[in-house]
Residue frames relative to the residue before (quaternion, step in Angstrom):
aa qw qx qy qz dx dy dz
M 1.0000 0.0000 0.0000 0.0000 0.00 0.00 0.00
V 0.2961 -0.7354 0.5844 0.1734 3.55 -1.04 0.79
I 0.2637 -0.7713 0.5669 0.1189 3.57 -0.91 0.95
F 0.0640 -0.7670 0.6383 0.0122 3.57 -0.98 0.99
W 0.2818 -0.7430 0.5875 0.1531 3.56 -1.11 0.73
S 0.3336 -0.6969 0.5856 0.2452 3.58 -0.83 0.88
E 0.6477 -0.5104 0.3893 0.4105 3.56 -1.25 0.32
L 0.6411 0.5249 -0.3191 0.4600 3.59 1.03 -0.84
A 0.6289 0.5319 -0.3313 0.4602 3.60 1.04 -0.81
K 0.6418 0.5211 -0.3191 0.4634 3.60 0.98 -0.84
I 0.6669 0.5104 -0.2865 0.4612 3.52 0.91 -0.97
D 0.6578 0.5041 -0.2992 0.4729 3.57 0.90 -0.98
Y 0.6373 0.5459 -0.3208 0.4393 3.60 0.86 -0.98
W 0.7364 0.4179 -0.2407 0.4745 3.60 0.70 -1.05
N 0.6071 0.5348 -0.3617 0.4633 3.61 1.08 -0.54
N 0.6501 0.4991 -0.3206 0.4748 3.53 1.01 -0.80
I 0.6390 0.5131 -0.3353 0.4648 3.63 0.97 -0.71
E 0.6517 0.5144 -0.3143 0.4604 3.58 0.98 -0.86
Y 0.6266 0.5275 -0.3271 0.4713 3.57 1.01 -0.81
L 0.6783 0.4940 -0.3001 0.4535 3.61 0.84 -0.95
E 0.6244 0.5434 -0.3267 0.4561 3.57 1.07 -0.73
K 0.7014 0.4782 -0.2592 0.4606 3.54 0.97 -0.87
E 0.8151 0.3338 -0.1110 0.4602 3.53 0.81 -1.13
W 0.7736 0.2725 -0.1421 0.5542 3.60 1.19 -0.50
T 0.6244 -0.5343 0.4062 0.3994 3.56 -1.21 -0.44
L 0.6705 -0.4801 0.3699 0.4279 3.54 -1.30 0.13
A 0.5449 0.6067 -0.3979 0.4204 3.60 1.15 -0.47
E 0.6803 0.4741 -0.2935 0.4756 3.62 0.94 -0.88
V 0.5921 0.5549 -0.3536 0.4653 3.58 1.12 -0.72
Y 0.7070 0.4576 -0.2657 0.4693 3.55 0.76 -1.04
N 0.6106 0.5432 -0.3513 0.4568 3.60 1.05 -0.70
F 0.6593 0.4968 -0.3079 0.4729 3.62 0.90 -0.87
I 0.6608 0.5007 -0.3023 0.4703 3.60 0.91 -0.89
D 0.6652 0.5080 -0.3033 0.4554 3.60 0.91 -0.92
K 0.6786 0.4921 -0.2948 0.4587 3.56 0.91 -0.92
T 0.6191 0.5289 -0.3282 0.4788 3.55 1.10 -0.73
D 0.6624 0.5012 -0.3035 0.4668 3.59 0.87 -0.90
K 0.6645 0.5029 -0.3162 0.4534 3.61 0.94 -0.78
L 0.6276 0.5286 -0.3198 0.4738 3.58 1.07 -0.81
I 0.6558 0.5046 -0.3054 0.4712 3.56 0.92 -0.93
G 0.6260 0.5357 -0.3253 0.4640 3.58 1.03 -0.75
L 0.6475 0.4983 -0.3135 0.4839 3.59 1.00 -0.82
L 0.6667 0.5029 -0.3112 0.4536 3.58 0.89 -0.88
K 0.6210 0.5525 -0.3413 0.4389 3.62 1.00 -0.76
K 0.6531 0.5323 -0.3156 0.4365 3.57 1.02 -0.78
G 0.3288 -0.7674 0.4807 0.2681 3.53 1.25 -0.51
N 0.6863 0.5206 -0.3499 0.3682 3.55 -1.32 -0.38
L 0.7591 0.2530 -0.2290 0.5543 3.55 1.11 0.40
S 0.0179 -0.7668 0.6403 0.0417 3.52 -1.21 0.48
F 0.4183 -0.7081 0.5223 0.2254 3.48 -1.22 0.62
K 0.8181 -0.2714 0.1840 0.4724 3.55 -1.28 -0.32
P 0.3720 -0.7392 0.5076 0.2398 3.61 -0.71 1.04
T 0.3018 -0.7140 0.5982 0.2029 3.56 -1.22 0.47
T 0.6628 -0.4836 0.3809 0.4262 3.61 -1.26 -0.13
Y 0.5972 0.5457 -0.3652 0.4606 3.59 1.27 -0.19
L 0.5956 -0.6066 0.4080 0.3329 3.58 -1.04 0.79
N 0.8624 -0.0034 -0.0398 0.5047 3.57 -0.86 1.07
T 0.5437 0.6070 -0.3808 0.4370 3.58 1.21 0.51
F 0.0835 -0.8152 0.5727 -0.0229 3.55 -0.92 1.04
Q 0.2282 -0.7609 0.5899 0.1446 3.51 -1.29 0.32
V 0.0094 0.7758 -0.6303 0.0286 3.53 -1.20 0.68
P 0.4104 -0.6953 0.5136 0.2906 3.62 -0.88 0.76
V 0.3347 -0.7036 0.5944 0.1991 3.52 -1.06 0.92
V 0.7086 -0.0686 0.0859 0.6970 3.52 1.00 -1.09
S 0.7226 -0.4617 0.2739 0.4356 3.60 -1.20 0.27
Q 0.7059 0.4670 -0.2594 0.4651 3.60 1.09 -0.61
I 0.7915 0.2894 -0.1198 0.5247 3.63 1.12 -0.53
T 0.1455 -0.7806 0.6070 0.0333 3.53 -0.93 1.05
L 0.2916 -0.7325 0.5931 0.1631 3.53 -0.98 0.97
Y 0.1331 -0.7537 0.6394 0.0726 3.53 -1.01 0.96
Y 0.0400 0.8119 -0.5777 0.0735 3.58 -0.81 0.98
R 0.2592 -0.7501 0.5934 0.1341 3.55 -1.27 0.55
I 0.2447 -0.7375 0.6116 0.1487 3.57 -1.07 0.84
Q 0.0752 0.7709 -0.6273 0.0811 3.53 -0.90 1.07
N 0.8263 -0.0653 -0.0063 0.5593 3.55 -0.68 1.12
N 0.7718 -0.3004 0.2439 0.5045 3.59 -0.63 -1.09
S 0.6443 0.4942 -0.3315 0.4805 3.56 1.12 0.63
I 0.2552 -0.7139 0.6335 0.1542 3.49 -1.39 0.40
E 0.1361 -0.7684 0.6205 0.0776 3.53 -0.92 0.92
L 0.3032 -0.7248 0.5940 0.1728 3.53 -0.78 1.13
L 0.2241 -0.8364 0.4924 0.0878 3.55 -0.55 1.16
R 0.8016 -0.1010 0.1172 0.5775 3.57 0.82 -1.00
F 0.1929 -0.6746 0.6902 0.1770 3.49 -1.39 0.46
W 0.0733 -0.8686 0.4900 -0.0052 3.53 0.27 1.33
N 0.3700 -0.6979 0.5726 0.2197 3.57 -0.89 1.00
N 0.4139 -0.7673 0.4425 0.2100 3.59 -0.55 1.18
Y 0.5913 0.5605 -0.3750 0.4424 3.57 1.25 -0.14
Q 0.5526 0.5843 -0.3929 0.4460 3.60 1.27 -0.13
D 0.5992 -0.5492 0.4470 0.3736 3.53 -1.30 0.38
L 0.4131 -0.7442 0.4783 0.2161 3.57 -0.52 1.21
N 0.5834 0.5832 -0.3707 0.4267 3.60 1.19 -0.51
K 0.6638 0.5047 -0.2897 0.4697 3.59 1.23 -0.42
L 0.4547 0.6909 -0.4411 0.3482 3.57 1.30 -0.07
S 0.0012 0.7663 -0.6424 0.0076 3.55 -0.91 0.98
L 0.1836 -0.8007 0.5662 0.0675 3.51 -0.89 0.97
């Protein structure tokens, strides 16, 4: 499987890292990066999907308890859509 990052996913990812750098320790930054890398590795291998959403071919999986990854499967590729902070209003989530 090929992994693509949407622009929103890139922005979310780096915003989360910046927040962790300011408010937490480097250990939390590295934990978030490591867990993201492991999830992407699992998704690349294929043959699994996580919790479906109401959007077509779109799934969600927690990266850490505060952040959920939303992704879409299309043909032989996976598009990372958002790294959503779970403390935000879910009604404002746009994919």
